[in-house]
C-alpha positions as a Markdown table, in Angstrom:
| # | Residue | x | y | z |
|---|---|---|---|---|
| 1 | Met | -38.0 | -87.9 | -45.5 |
| 2 | Ser | -36.3 | -88.7 | -48.6 |
| 3 | Arg | -35.5 | -92.1 | -50.0 |
| 4 | Leu | -31.7 | -91.2 | -49.5 |
| 5 | Arg | -32.0 | -90.2 | -46.1 |
| 6 | Arg | -34.3 | -92.9 | -44.8 |
| 7 | Ser | -32.0 | -95.4 | -46.7 |
| 8 | Ile | -28.8 | -93.9 | -44.7 |
| 9 | Ala | -30.9 | -93.8 | -41.5 |
| 10 | Val | -31.9 | -97.6 | -41.9 |
| 11 | Ala | -28.7 | -98.5 | -42.6 |
| 12 | Gly | -27.3 | -97.0 | -39.4 |
| 13 | Met | -29.7 | -98.6 | -37.1 |
| 14 | Phe | -28.7 | -102.0 | -38.8 |
| 15 | Ala | -25.1 | -101.1 | -38.0 |
| 16 | Leu | -25.8 | -100.5 | -34.4 |
| 17 | Ala | -27.7 | -103.6 | -34.1 |
| 18 | Val | -25.4 | -105.9 | -35.7 |
| 19 | Pro | -22.7 | -105.7 | -32.8 |
| 20 | Ala | -25.3 | -106.3 | -30.2 |
| 21 | Phe | -26.4 | -109.6 | -31.7 |
| 22 | Ala | -22.6 | -110.6 | -33.0 |
| 23 | Gly | -21.6 | -110.5 | -29.4 |
| 24 | Ser | -24.3 | -112.1 | -27.8 |
| 25 | Ser | -23.7 | -116.1 | -26.8 |
| 26 | Asn | -27.6 | -116.7 | -26.1 |
| 27 | Gly | -28.5 | -116.5 | -29.8 |
| 28 | Thr | -30.1 | -113.8 | -31.5 |
| 29 | Gly | -31.3 | -111.7 | -28.6 |
| 30 | Leu | -35.0 | -112.2 | -29.5 |
| 31 | Gly | -37.8 | -113.2 | -27.5 |
| 32 | Arg | -37.7 | -115.1 | -24.1 |
| 33 | Ala | -37.6 | -118.6 | -23.3 |
| 34 | Ala | -40.9 | -120.3 | -23.2 |
| 35 | Leu | -42.5 | -120.8 | -19.9 |
| 36 | Pro | -43.5 | -124.6 | -18.6 |
| 37 | Glu | -47.3 | -123.7 | -19.0 |
| 38 | Glu | -46.7 | -122.7 | -22.6 |
| 39 | Ile | -44.7 | -125.5 | -23.4 |
| 40 | Ala | -47.2 | -127.9 | -21.7 |
| 41 | Ala | -50.1 | -126.1 | -24.1 |
| 42 | Trp | -48.2 | -127.3 | -27.0 |
| 43 | Asn | -47.2 | -130.4 | -25.9 |
| 44 | Thr | -50.3 | -132.5 | -26.8 |
| 45 | Asp | -49.1 | -135.5 | -28.3 |
| 46 | Val | -50.0 | -138.9 | -26.9 |
| 47 | Arg | -47.8 | -142.2 | -27.6 |
| 48 | Pro | -49.0 | -145.8 | -28.0 |
| 49 | Asp | -48.3 | -146.8 | -24.6 |
| 50 | Gly | -50.3 | -143.7 | -23.2 |
| 51 | Leu | -47.7 | -141.3 | -22.2 |
| 52 | Gly | -48.8 | -137.9 | -22.8 |
| 53 | Leu | -52.6 | -138.5 | -21.9 |
| 54 | Pro | -54.3 | -135.9 | -19.7 |
| 55 | Pro | -56.3 | -137.0 | -16.6 |
| 56 | Gly | -60.0 | -137.6 | -17.8 |
| 57 | Lys | -62.5 | -140.0 | -18.7 |
| 58 | Gly | -65.4 | -140.3 | -21.0 |
| 59 | Ser | -68.3 | -142.7 | -21.9 |
| 60 | Val | -69.4 | -144.5 | -25.0 |
| 61 | Lys | -73.0 | -142.6 | -24.3 |
| 62 | His | -71.4 | -139.2 | -23.6 |
| 63 | Gly | -69.4 | -139.7 | -26.9 |
| 64 | Glu | -72.4 | -140.5 | -29.1 |
| 65 | Glu | -73.9 | -137.3 | -27.9 |
| 66 | Ile | -71.0 | -135.3 | -28.8 |
| 67 | Phe | -70.4 | -137.0 | -32.1 |
| 68 | Leu | -74.3 | -136.4 | -33.2 |
| 69 | Glu | -73.8 | -132.6 | -32.1 |
| 70 | Lys | -69.8 | -131.8 | -33.5 |
| 71 | Cys | -69.2 | -134.7 | -35.8 |
| 72 | Ala | -71.8 | -136.3 | -37.9 |
| 73 | Ser | -72.3 | -133.5 | -40.3 |
| 74 | Cys | -69.1 | -134.5 | -41.8 |
| 75 | His | -68.5 | -138.0 | -40.9 |
| 76 | Gly | -72.3 | -139.3 | -40.9 |
| 77 | Glu | -74.2 | -140.3 | -37.8 |
| 78 | Phe | -72.8 | -143.8 | -37.7 |
| 79 | Gly | -69.3 | -143.1 | -39.0 |
| 80 | Glu | -70.2 | -143.8 | -42.6 |
| 81 | Gly | -68.8 | -140.7 | -44.2 |
| 82 | Ala | -70.7 | -137.6 | -45.5 |
| 83 | Gly | -69.8 | -136.5 | -48.9 |
| 84 | Arg | -66.4 | -136.8 | -49.5 |
| 85 | Tyr | -65.2 | -136.8 | -45.9 |
| 86 | Pro | -63.5 | -139.7 | -44.4 |
| 87 | Val | -65.4 | -143.0 | -43.4 |
| 88 | Leu | -64.4 | -143.7 | -39.7 |
| 89 | Val | -66.1 | -147.1 | -39.4 |
| 90 | Gly | -66.2 | -150.6 | -41.3 |
| 91 | Gly | -63.6 | -151.9 | -43.8 |
| 92 | Val | -62.8 | -155.3 | -41.6 |
| 93 | Gly | -61.6 | -157.7 | -44.2 |
| 94 | Thr | -60.7 | -155.3 | -47.0 |
| 95 | Leu | -57.0 | -154.7 | -46.3 |
| 96 | Gly | -56.0 | -157.4 | -49.0 |
| 97 | Lys | -58.6 | -156.3 | -51.5 |
| 98 | Asp | -58.0 | -153.7 | -54.5 |
| 99 | Asn | -59.9 | -151.2 | -52.5 |
| 100 | Pro | -59.1 | -151.4 | -49.1 |
| 101 | Asp | -61.0 | -149.4 | -46.5 |
| 102 | Lys | -58.5 | -148.2 | -44.0 |
| 103 | Thr | -60.8 | -147.0 | -41.1 |
| 104 | Ile | -60.2 | -147.0 | -37.3 |
| 105 | Gly | -61.5 | -150.6 | -36.9 |
| 106 | Ser | -59.8 | -152.1 | -40.0 |
| 107 | Phe | -56.6 | -150.5 | -40.2 |
| 108 | Trp | -55.3 | -148.1 | -37.4 |
| 109 | Pro | -53.0 | -150.2 | -35.0 |
| 110 | Tyr | -53.3 | -147.8 | -31.9 |
| 111 | Ala | -56.2 | -146.3 | -29.8 |
| 112 | Ser | -53.7 | -143.2 | -29.2 |
| 113 | Thr | -54.0 | -142.1 | -32.8 |
| 114 | Val | -57.9 | -141.7 | -32.6 |
| 115 | Phe | -57.2 | -139.7 | -29.5 |
| 116 | Asp | -54.3 | -137.8 | -30.6 |
| 117 | Tyr | -56.0 | -136.8 | -33.9 |
| 118 | Val | -59.2 | -136.0 | -32.4 |
| 119 | Arg | -57.8 | -134.0 | -29.6 |
| 120 | Arg | -55.0 | -132.0 | -31.9 |
| 121 | Ala | -57.2 | -131.3 | -35.3 |
| 122 | Met | -61.0 | -132.1 | -34.5 |
| 123 | Pro | -64.1 | -130.7 | -34.8 |
| 124 | Phe | -63.0 | -129.5 | -38.4 |
| 125 | Gly | -63.0 | -125.7 | -38.4 |
| 126 | Asn | -62.8 | -125.6 | -34.4 |
| 127 | Ala | -59.6 | -127.7 | -33.5 |
| 128 | Gln | -58.6 | -128.2 | -29.8 |
| 129 | Ser | -62.0 | -126.9 | -28.7 |
| 130 | Leu | -62.8 | -130.2 | -26.9 |
| 131 | Thr | -62.2 | -131.0 | -23.3 |
| 132 | Pro | -60.0 | -133.9 | -22.3 |
| 133 | Asp | -63.3 | -135.5 | -20.9 |
| 134 | Glu | -65.0 | -134.9 | -24.3 |
| 135 | Thr | -61.9 | -136.4 | -26.2 |
| 136 | Tyr | -62.1 | -139.6 | -23.8 |
| 137 | Ala | -65.6 | -139.7 | -24.6 |
| 138 | Leu | -65.4 | -139.4 | -28.6 |
| 139 | Thr | -62.6 | -141.9 | -28.5 |
| 140 | Ala | -64.7 | -144.2 | -26.6 |
| 141 | Tyr | -67.7 | -143.9 | -29.0 |
| 142 | Leu | -65.4 | -144.3 | -32.2 |
| 143 | Leu | -64.2 | -147.6 | -30.7 |
| 144 | Asn | -67.3 | -148.9 | -29.9 |
| 145 | Leu | -68.6 | -147.7 | -33.6 |
| 146 | Asn | -65.9 | -150.3 | -34.6 |
| 147 | Asp | -66.7 | -153.0 | -32.2 |
| 148 | Val | -63.5 | -152.4 | -30.2 |
| 149 | Val | -65.1 | -151.8 | -26.8 |
| 150 | Lys | -68.7 | -152.3 | -25.4 |
| 151 | Asp | -71.5 | -150.0 | -25.1 |
| 152 | Asp | -71.1 | -149.2 | -21.5 |
| 153 | Phe | -67.2 | -148.8 | -21.6 |
| 154 | Val | -65.8 | -145.8 | -19.9 |
| 155 | Leu | -62.3 | -144.8 | -21.4 |
| 156 | Ser | -59.7 | -143.2 | -18.9 |
| 157 | Lys | -56.3 | -142.5 | -18.5 |
| 158 | Glu | -55.9 | -145.7 | -16.3 |
| 159 | Asn | -57.6 | -148.4 | -18.7 |
| 160 | Phe | -56.3 | -146.8 | -22.1 |
| 161 | Gly | -53.5 | -149.5 | -22.3 |
| 162 | Ser | -56.1 | -152.2 | -22.2 |
| 163 | Val | -57.6 | -151.3 | -25.6 |
| 164 | Gln | -56.3 | -153.6 | -28.2 |
| 165 | Met | -56.8 | -152.6 | -31.8 |
| 166 | Pro | -57.8 | -155.4 | -34.4 |
| 167 | Asn | -55.0 | -154.5 | -36.8 |
| 168 | Leu | -52.3 | -154.2 | -34.5 |
| 169 | Glu | -50.5 | -157.7 | -35.4 |
| 170 | Asn | -50.3 | -156.7 | -39.0 |
| 171 | Phe | -47.9 | -153.8 | -38.0 |
| 172 | Tyr | -44.1 | -154.4 | -37.8 |
| 173 | Asp | -40.6 | -152.3 | -38.1 |
| 174 | Asp | -39.0 | -151.8 | -41.2 |
| 175 | Asp | -36.6 | -154.5 | -41.5 |
| 176 | Arg | -35.6 | -154.0 | -45.3 |
| 177 | Glu | -32.1 | -153.4 | -44.2 |
| 178 | Thr | -32.0 | -156.9 | -43.4 |
| 179 | Ser | -34.6 | -158.9 | -45.0 |
| 180 | Glu | -33.9 | -157.1 | -48.7 |
| 181 | Lys | -30.1 | -156.8 | -48.3 |
| 182 | Ala | -29.8 | -159.9 | -50.5 |
| 183 | Phe | -31.5 | -158.0 | -53.2 |
| 184 | Trp | -29.2 | -154.8 | -53.1 |
| 185 | Lys | -26.5 | -154.5 | -55.9 |
| 186 | Lys | -23.4 | -152.0 | -56.1 |
| 187 | Asn | -24.1 | -151.3 | -59.5 |
| 188 | Pro | -28.0 | -151.4 | -60.2 |
| 189 | Cys | -29.2 | -151.7 | -63.8 |
| 190 | Met | -30.7 | -148.6 | -64.7 |
| 191 | Thr | -31.8 | -149.1 | -68.7 |
| 192 | Asp | -33.2 | -152.3 | -70.4 |
| 193 | Cys | -33.3 | -154.1 | -67.1 |
| 194 | Lys | -36.3 | -156.4 | -68.0 |
| 195 | Pro | -36.5 | -158.5 | -71.2 |
| 196 | Glu | -40.3 | -159.0 | -71.1 |
| 197 | Thr | -42.7 | -156.0 | -72.1 |
| 198 | Pro | -44.0 | -154.1 | -69.0 |
| 199 | Arg | -47.5 | -155.0 | -67.8 |
| 200 | Ile | -49.9 | -152.4 | -66.2 |
| 201 | Leu | -51.1 | -153.5 | -63.0 |
| 202 | Gly | -53.2 | -150.9 | -61.7 |
| 203 | Arg | -55.3 | -147.7 | -63.3 |
| 204 | Ala | -55.9 | -144.4 | -61.2 |
| 205 | Arg | -59.6 | -145.3 | -62.2 |
| 206 | Ala | -59.4 | -147.8 | -59.0 |
| 207 | Leu | -58.6 | -144.8 | -56.9 |
| 208 | Asp | -61.3 | -142.7 | -58.0 |
| 209 | Val | -59.1 | -139.9 | -59.4 |
| 210 | Thr | -59.8 | -140.5 | -63.4 |
| 211 | Pro | -62.8 | -139.2 | -65.2 |
| 212 | Asp | -65.2 | -142.1 | -66.4 |
| 213 | Ser | -65.5 | -140.0 | -69.7 |
| 214 | Lys | -62.7 | -140.5 | -72.6 |
| 215 | Thr | -62.3 | -136.7 | -72.7 |
| 216 | Gly | -61.0 | -134.8 | -69.8 |
| 217 | Pro | -62.2 | -131.4 | -69.0 |
| 218 | Lys | -61.3 | -128.1 | -71.2 |
| 219 | Val | -58.4 | -126.5 | -69.8 |
| 220 | Glu | -58.6 | -122.4 | -70.1 |
């Protein structure tokens, strides 16, 4: 078929299809409504109050076995991190320092964040392969490594709400609309606003992104 004939044929099919879509009051007419079980398969988020948790349970001991098998290669045997993979344990008391360690125990406000992320994205390269019981067990083990629960703890949907994270009280709602309203100005200054010389308060080297050498890598 020549280019001209092919173009005419495509244009004709498009012309026939447009009225069908234009006359539909139920959307584009493509696909179908999702089934309840299909929606449930994607609806895996867990709220801080436990809404969204699946039935199941898992012990710290079982979680340790799973962690050593599926997680330690990236996060270290004790959650200390391997290579440049995230550290999961420690950091308590460092949030007020120049280089805080924001781990599960030192920073995260809710245990549901641990469960939700593990369930959704771990283990790396094989996400969503864990069963609910395995996810409960891994969450329990990570909480235990951070001294949040004891060695014999068994985490379940029923007792999930009893877990209290150490840094919970340091999180609060964004109240800038009230607490900072006194500083707002209708016509804010945009140039030469500060009379004093600007001071450097921080450097990228503190974030481990600046090379130690004074000369950067050669760019081709």
